[in-house]
N, C-alpha and C positions, 0 to 999 in steps of 0.2 A: 503494500501499500503505500509506503513512505517512499521507495523508488519511485513509483507511479506519478506521485506529487512531484518530485524533484523532478522528473524527467516532462512533467507537464510546465513547470515554471520555467526551465530550460527552455523549452518549447516558446511559450510565451516571449521570453527574454530578447531571445535571439531573434525568433521570426516576426512575431508580433509585434515586440517594441517599437523599431523601426518605421513599421507600416502605419504604428497609430499615430508618427511625429506628424508637424505642422506639413502640411504639403506645398511646396511652391507654386502658385498659381502660373499661369503661361505671362510671354511677356508683352507688357502692358502696352499703349498706343502713347501714353502721359508720362510726364515726369513726377505728377503729385497722382500717387495711387491709395486712398484712402478707403480701405473695406471695413473700415469700424465706424465708418459715420461721423468721425472725431470733429471735423473742418467744415464749416458753413461754407457755402455755394462761391459767396463772393472771395473769400481769403483762400479758397482754393483754385480759383481762378486767376488769383492775384500772385500766387507761389507760384503756380504753373508759368505764367508769362515773364515773370524773373528768372526762372529757371531756363527757359528755353533760349532767351536773351543772353543770359552767362554763358551760355554753351554756342550759341554763336557766336559772341565775343571773343573767348579764349579755348573752345574747344572739350572744355572739361563739364564731364556730367556730372549733375547732382541729382541723386532721386531722393525722394519721399515716399515710402511704404508704410502705411497704418495698418494693422492688425487688431483684429477684436483679442486673441491671446496666442500664447505658446503653444497651448492643449499638454501642457508638461514637456515642451522640448525645451534645448539649449539654445540662448540666445546667439553666444557665438556661432554655432555650427548652422542655425537657420540662416542667420547674414551672410554666410559665405556659400551657402547653398544656393540662395537667393542671386548672389552678384555673377556666380558661376552660369545659373542658368538666364536671367537679363541681360548679360553683358555689358556691364556697365563699365564706361570709359574706354579709350581707344586700345588698342593692343600695341601698340607703336610706344606710346606715351605712359597706360597704366593710370588714368588720370579721372578714375571715378571715385564717387564719395556716396553713399547711403545713409538716409537717415533714417532709422529703423523704429518705429512705436509702438506697443502694446500696451491695448487700453485698460484689458482687464487686468493685466500684470504690472501695470505701474512701472515697465520696464521700457529701457531706451537706448538704443545703441547707435552710434557714428563708427560705419566702417569704410576703412581709407583705403585707396590702391596704392601700389606701391609707387608710383611717379608723384603723390602728393604729399606722402609721409614727412616730405623735408616739409614744407608750407604748412599742415596741418597735424602735427606729431601729436600722440598720445596725451601728452597735458594739455596740450590746447583742446585736442575732443573733449576733455573732460572738464575742462572748464565751461567750455560751450554748454555742455549738459547740466552744470552747476549753477551757471549765470544766467543763461538765457532759459531754456527748458524747465526747469525743475521748477522756480519759483512762478512763473508763469502759469504751469498745469495744476500746482499746487493752490492755485486760485480760482480754477477752473476757465482761465483763458488758455484755450487752446488754439485757437487760431494765433494768437499775440507769440504764443511758444514757439511755434511753429515756424511762424514767421521771421521772428528776432534769429531761432535758429539758422534757418536758410540763408539770412543775411551775416551772419558772423563767421559760416563755413566760406561762403563768396569773399568775404574780407579775410578770411585766414589764407585763403589761396593767393590772394596779391600781396601779401604781406602786410596787411592793415591791421589783424586783429590779434595782439601781441599775450601771451602769458603771463600772468603776474600773480603777485599774493591774493587770495581771497578777503574780500572785502570783509568778512566777519571771524576772519582767523583769530583774532585776538593780539596779532603780532604786529601790525601796521610795517612804517618802515623799517622796523627790525629784523622783518623776517628772510631776507637776504644775508644779514651778517649770520643769526643762526645757521642758515643751512651751509656757510663756510666752516662754523665752529662747528659742528659735527662732523663734517668732513674731515677737518682738521684731527679731530679726535681718534675718527675712526680709522684714518692713515697712521698716527702716531699706534695705536693699539697693535695693528698689522704691523707695522714697523718693528715692534717692540717682540711679536711673535716669531718673528723672521731669524733676529737676532741669537734669542733663546734656542734656534734651531728645531722649533716645535712646526714647521711646516713641511710636510712630506713632501716628495720629488715628485716630478710628475703631475699627479693630481688631474683631478675629473676637468673637461671642461666645458664650457655652459653655451647652449648656442639660444636663441632668441625664443620667446614663447609664441603662442599663436597657432595659427594653421594655416596652409597651403592651398590656396584657391586653384593654383594653376593656372595656364594659358585659357585666356577665352577667343574662341574663334566667331563668325560670322558676323551679322551686322547689327546695326542700329535699332533704333525703335521707331515705330509708325508714329503717325501722328504728330510728324513735326520735331520728333524728340530725335536728332541724327547719333548715328554709330559711326565708331573706325575700327571696328571689328573685336573688340573686346577686351578690358583688361586684367591684370594680374591682381590678386589681394591675397595679403599676408598677415591676415591678423590685425593691421595698425588701426588703430581707431580708441575708443571708449564706449563702456558702457555706464549707467545709471539707474536710478530709482526715481519716483517722485510720492 
């Protein structure tokens, strides 16, 4: 009996589990895709126009995808599966960004293509979520939160949005000095370990975390949202909650 239950559990885990994960919808025709009814009609149209104009001017592609919930799946896994299927950004420049929002789970993620990770690093993506999205969403202003986030993403790709200390971190102008102090203390400690011979030879190597989305093929979006073959994503970006 126990073996039978174990076999049933393993079957459900390995075969039914992936099937029950949230499936990625077919490639849309718009830059703003609200499957949860989160945005008002005017806000959706305004953000769509902004993103289409931005792509026309720079070739960078930014997509907004809003879903009711993750249905128990992983935010990071779903975001990269969506990037692979929708083929965000161009294959040459890897210049795609995805803003994913899950209404019921109160989760959000900014997924950044390889080509824009320099302009939109994890720290900046995280601060856009905390500064632009979280306060507005908690206040019930979903239109404003998405509008502000899209504006911040665009400004970041142009070098106009800078990461800085959070307004409520309580450190004010002393935050940079605290960072250097902590870094100095860590380096001093590691140096003392090295002098005492407590470091082993060789050691393991560290690789960057995240996941690989591989290369994208194919064309872009219809309905005015163009494409250049599909960019690559490697897990750059940030996630958060509200």
